Structure formats: C-alpha cells, structure tokens
PyMOL CGO cylinders between C-alpha atoms (Angstrom):
from pymol import cmd
from pymol.cgo import CYLINDER

trace = [
    CYLINDER, 71.57, 126.31, 105.23, 70.60, 126.76, 108.74, 0.3, 1, 1, 1, 1, 1, 1,
    CYLINDER, 70.60, 126.76, 108.74, 67.74, 125.96, 110.83, 0.3, 1, 1, 1, 1, 1, 1,
    CYLINDER, 67.74, 125.96, 110.83, 65.26, 128.54, 112.14, 0.3, 1, 1, 1, 1, 1, 1,
    CYLINDER, 65.26, 128.54, 112.14, 63.20, 129.06, 115.05, 0.3, 1, 1, 1, 1, 1, 1,
    CYLINDER, 63.20, 129.06, 115.05, 59.99, 131.09, 114.49, 0.3, 1, 1, 1, 1, 1, 1,
    CYLINDER, 59.99, 131.09, 114.49, 57.13, 132.29, 116.38, 0.3, 1, 1, 1, 1, 1, 1,
    CYLINDER, 57.13, 132.29, 116.38, 55.86, 129.13, 118.21, 0.3, 1, 1, 1, 1, 1, 1,
    CYLINDER, 55.86, 129.13, 118.21, 58.90, 129.74, 120.22, 0.3, 1, 1, 1, 1, 1, 1,
    CYLINDER, 58.90, 129.74, 120.22, 58.21, 133.17, 121.23, 0.3, 1, 1, 1, 1, 1, 1,
    CYLINDER, 58.21, 133.17, 121.23, 57.93, 133.22, 125.29, 0.3, 1, 1, 1, 1, 1, 1,
    CYLINDER, 57.93, 133.22, 125.29, 58.12, 129.50, 125.40, 0.3, 1, 1, 1, 1, 1, 1,
    CYLINDER, 58.12, 129.50, 125.40, 61.85, 129.04, 125.56, 0.3, 1, 1, 1, 1, 1, 1,
    CYLINDER, 61.85, 129.04, 125.56, 61.70, 125.40, 125.54, 0.3, 1, 1, 1, 1, 1, 1,
    CYLINDER, 61.70, 125.40, 125.54, 65.22, 124.39, 126.19, 0.3, 1, 1, 1, 1, 1, 1,
    CYLINDER, 65.22, 124.39, 126.19, 64.90, 120.46, 124.60, 0.3, 1, 1, 1, 1, 1, 1,
    CYLINDER, 64.90, 120.46, 124.60, 66.49, 121.77, 121.44, 0.3, 1, 1, 1, 1, 1, 1,
    CYLINDER, 66.49, 121.77, 121.44, 69.37, 123.18, 123.45, 0.3, 1, 1, 1, 1, 1, 1,
    CYLINDER, 69.37, 123.18, 123.45, 70.06, 119.68, 125.37, 0.3, 1, 1, 1, 1, 1, 1,
    CYLINDER, 70.06, 119.68, 125.37, 70.40, 117.89, 121.74, 0.3, 1, 1, 1, 1, 1, 1,
    CYLINDER, 70.40, 117.89, 121.74, 72.50, 120.35, 119.85, 0.3, 1, 1, 1, 1, 1, 1,
    CYLINDER, 72.50, 120.35, 119.85, 75.83, 118.72, 119.42, 0.3, 1, 1, 1, 1, 1, 1,
    CYLINDER, 75.83, 118.72, 119.42, 77.40, 122.22, 118.56, 0.3, 1, 1, 1, 1, 1, 1,
    CYLINDER, 77.40, 122.22, 118.56, 75.88, 124.46, 121.00, 0.3, 1, 1, 1, 1, 1, 1,
    CYLINDER, 75.88, 124.46, 121.00, 74.77, 126.74, 118.69, 0.3, 1, 1, 1, 1, 1, 1,
    CYLINDER, 74.77, 126.74, 118.69, 71.41, 127.84, 120.09, 0.3, 1, 1, 1, 1, 1, 1,
    CYLINDER, 71.41, 127.84, 120.09, 71.32, 131.16, 121.82, 0.3, 1, 1, 1, 1, 1, 1,
    CYLINDER, 71.32, 131.16, 121.82, 68.67, 132.87, 123.92, 0.3, 1, 1, 1, 1, 1, 1,
    CYLINDER, 68.67, 132.87, 123.92, 67.16, 136.36, 122.87, 0.3, 1, 1, 1, 1, 1, 1,
    CYLINDER, 67.16, 136.36, 122.87, 64.79, 138.61, 124.80, 0.3, 1, 1, 1, 1, 1, 1,
    CYLINDER, 64.79, 138.61, 124.80, 61.65, 136.71, 123.95, 0.3, 1, 1, 1, 1, 1, 1,
    CYLINDER, 61.65, 136.71, 123.95, 63.00, 133.50, 121.87, 0.3, 1, 1, 1, 1, 1, 1,
    CYLINDER, 63.00, 133.50, 121.87, 65.94, 130.97, 121.01, 0.3, 1, 1, 1, 1, 1, 1,
    CYLINDER, 65.94, 130.97, 121.01, 67.71, 131.64, 117.96, 0.3, 1, 1, 1, 1, 1, 1,
    CYLINDER, 67.71, 131.64, 117.96, 70.06, 129.45, 115.93, 0.3, 1, 1, 1, 1, 1, 1,
    CYLINDER, 70.06, 129.45, 115.93, 73.53, 130.53, 115.13, 0.3, 1, 1, 1, 1, 1, 1,
    CYLINDER, 73.53, 130.53, 115.13, 73.52, 130.33, 111.23, 0.3, 1, 1, 1, 1, 1, 1,
    CYLINDER, 73.52, 130.33, 111.23, 77.36, 130.11, 111.09, 0.3, 1, 1, 1, 1, 1, 1,
    CYLINDER, 77.36, 130.11, 111.09, 77.73, 127.63, 113.81, 0.3, 1, 1, 1, 1, 1, 1,
    CYLINDER, 77.73, 127.63, 113.81, 74.83, 125.33, 113.12, 0.3, 1, 1, 1, 1, 1, 1,
    CYLINDER, 74.83, 125.33, 113.12, 76.00, 121.93, 110.95, 0.3, 1, 1, 1, 1, 1, 1,
    CYLINDER, 76.00, 121.93, 110.95, 72.41, 121.41, 109.71, 0.3, 1, 1, 1, 1, 1, 1,
    CYLINDER, 72.41, 121.41, 109.71, 71.94, 117.87, 111.74, 0.3, 1, 1, 1, 1, 1, 1,
    CYLINDER, 71.94, 117.87, 111.74, 68.40, 118.54, 112.46, 0.3, 1, 1, 1, 1, 1, 1,
    CYLINDER, 68.40, 118.54, 112.46, 68.74, 117.02, 116.17, 0.3, 1, 1, 1, 1, 1, 1,
    CYLINDER, 68.74, 117.02, 116.17, 66.87, 120.13, 117.26, 0.3, 1, 1, 1, 1, 1, 1,
    CYLINDER, 66.87, 120.13, 117.26, 63.54, 119.95, 115.25, 0.3, 1, 1, 1, 1, 1, 1,
    CYLINDER, 63.54, 119.95, 115.25, 61.94, 116.97, 116.60, 0.3, 1, 1, 1, 1, 1, 1,
    CYLINDER, 61.94, 116.97, 116.60, 62.78, 118.00, 120.46, 0.3, 1, 1, 1, 1, 1, 1,
    CYLINDER, 62.78, 118.00, 120.46, 60.67, 121.14, 119.93, 0.3, 1, 1, 1, 1, 1, 1,
    CYLINDER, 60.67, 121.14, 119.93, 57.48, 120.96, 121.68, 0.3, 1, 1, 1, 1, 1, 1,
    CYLINDER, 57.48, 120.96, 121.68, 55.71, 123.82, 119.79, 0.3, 1, 1, 1, 1, 1, 1,
    CYLINDER, 55.71, 123.82, 119.79, 57.10, 122.90, 116.28, 0.3, 1, 1, 1, 1, 1, 1,
    CYLINDER, 57.10, 122.90, 116.28, 58.98, 126.07, 116.04, 0.3, 1, 1, 1, 1, 1, 1,
    CYLINDER, 58.98, 126.07, 116.04, 61.79, 124.89, 114.01, 0.3, 1, 1, 1, 1, 1, 1,
    CYLINDER, 61.79, 124.89, 114.01, 62.52, 124.29, 110.58, 0.3, 1, 1, 1, 1, 1, 1,
    CYLINDER, 62.52, 124.29, 110.58, 65.22, 123.97, 108.00, 0.3, 1, 1, 1, 1, 1, 1,
    CYLINDER, 65.22, 123.97, 108.00, 65.50, 127.18, 106.48, 0.3, 1, 1, 1, 1, 1, 1,
    CYLINDER, 65.50, 127.18, 106.48, 63.95, 126.47, 102.84, 0.3, 1, 1, 1, 1, 1, 1,
    CYLINDER, 63.95, 126.47, 102.84, 61.14, 124.65, 104.77, 0.3, 1, 1, 1, 1, 1, 1,
    CYLINDER, 61.14, 124.65, 104.77, 60.15, 127.55, 106.88, 0.3, 1, 1, 1, 1, 1, 1,
    CYLINDER, 60.15, 127.55, 106.88, 56.23, 128.08, 106.40, 0.3, 1, 1, 1, 1, 1, 1,
    CYLINDER, 56.23, 128.08, 106.40, 55.73, 131.23, 104.45, 0.3, 1, 1, 1, 1, 1, 1,
    CYLINDER, 55.73, 131.23, 104.45, 53.59, 132.74, 107.31, 0.3, 1, 1, 1, 1, 1, 1,
    CYLINDER, 53.59, 132.74, 107.31, 56.93, 132.74, 109.43, 0.3, 1, 1, 1, 1, 1, 1,
    CYLINDER, 56.93, 132.74, 109.43, 59.39, 133.51, 106.55, 0.3, 1, 1, 1, 1, 1, 1,
    CYLINDER, 59.39, 133.51, 106.55, 60.15, 137.06, 108.38, 0.3, 1, 1, 1, 1, 1, 1,
    CYLINDER, 60.15, 137.06, 108.38, 61.80, 134.98, 110.90, 0.3, 1, 1, 1, 1, 1, 1,
    CYLINDER, 61.80, 134.98, 110.90, 64.66, 134.03, 109.04, 0.3, 1, 1, 1, 1, 1, 1,
    CYLINDER, 64.66, 134.03, 109.04, 65.68, 137.44, 108.63, 0.3, 1, 1, 1, 1, 1, 1,
    CYLINDER, 65.68, 137.44, 108.63, 64.92, 138.05, 112.39, 0.3, 1, 1, 1, 1, 1, 1,
    CYLINDER, 64.92, 138.05, 112.39, 67.33, 135.00, 113.23, 0.3, 1, 1, 1, 1, 1, 1,
    CYLINDER, 67.33, 135.00, 113.23, 70.15, 136.48, 111.13, 0.3, 1, 1, 1, 1, 1, 1,
    CYLINDER, 70.15, 136.48, 111.13, 69.71, 139.93, 112.32, 0.3, 1, 1, 1, 1, 1, 1,
    CYLINDER, 69.71, 139.93, 112.32, 69.88, 138.76, 116.09, 0.3, 1, 1, 1, 1, 1, 1,
    CYLINDER, 69.88, 138.76, 116.09, 73.51, 137.49, 115.46, 0.3, 1, 1, 1, 1, 1, 1,
    CYLINDER, 73.51, 137.49, 115.46, 74.51, 140.67, 113.39, 0.3, 1, 1, 1, 1, 1, 1,
    CYLINDER, 74.51, 140.67, 113.39, 73.73, 142.74, 116.55, 0.3, 1, 1, 1, 1, 1, 1,
    CYLINDER, 73.73, 142.74, 116.55, 75.97, 140.75, 118.70, 0.3, 1, 1, 1, 1, 1, 1,
    CYLINDER, 75.97, 140.75, 118.70, 73.67, 140.44, 121.38, 0.3, 1, 1, 1, 1, 1, 1,
    CYLINDER, 73.67, 140.44, 121.38, 73.36, 136.49, 121.77, 0.3, 1, 1, 1, 1, 1, 1,
    CYLINDER, 73.36, 136.49, 121.77, 74.01, 134.78, 124.83, 0.3, 1, 1, 1, 1, 1, 1,
    CYLINDER, 74.01, 134.78, 124.83, 74.53, 130.91, 125.11, 0.3, 1, 1, 1, 1, 1, 1,
    CYLINDER, 74.53, 130.91, 125.11, 71.80, 129.18, 127.06, 0.3, 1, 1, 1, 1, 1, 1,
    CYLINDER, 71.80, 129.18, 127.06, 73.18, 125.77, 127.87, 0.3, 1, 1, 1, 1, 1, 1,
    CYLINDER, 73.18, 125.77, 127.87, 74.80, 125.06, 131.25, 0.3, 1, 1, 1, 1, 1, 1,
    CYLINDER, 74.80, 125.06, 131.25, 78.12, 125.89, 131.43, 0.3, 1, 1, 1, 1, 1, 1,
    CYLINDER, 78.12, 125.89, 131.43, 78.12, 128.44, 128.42, 0.3, 1, 1, 1, 1, 1, 1,
    CYLINDER, 78.12, 128.44, 128.42, 78.71, 132.06, 128.60, 0.3, 1, 1, 1, 1, 1, 1,
]
cmd.load_cgo(trace, "trace")
C-alpha cells in the first residue's frame, strides 16, 4: 500500500508534505505532487500536513478520486519524476 495524492493538489503544490516525509518519496509533476509507490513506507506523516486534504491511504481514497490511484502509478512508470525537496535531484 501507498499514499495517493488526489485532485485538490492540482496547481496547489503545497510542499508541507515533502518537509515531513522521512524517506523523500514525494515528487513533483507538471501540475501536482506524487508519492512514489515503491519508496513510500506507509508512515502517514504526509497526510495531516496537506492543507487541501489531498492525501489518502490508497485504500481510503474517496471514490470520486480513485482515478488518481492509476494516475499516481502511471506517473512513475513514465520515468518523468523529479524530486522536489531541497537538495534532491
């Protein structure tokens, strides 16, 4: 399981979640942030830091945003990810 970032993050890109992630698994895409499913340790530290309530445990993703589960995985399948925390990438 991993955490998923959903629609409320689009064009918001608040990086509070990046600052608290202990494994640096949050990446920036063209319009939102994404959590790398193979790097996420399921700690949940990012979820309460999101000011727009865009982060959910994969199995708790609201039905209206389930398409973001596939979008998250697909982002990393393309190899276009770029780390956003300071000093990375």
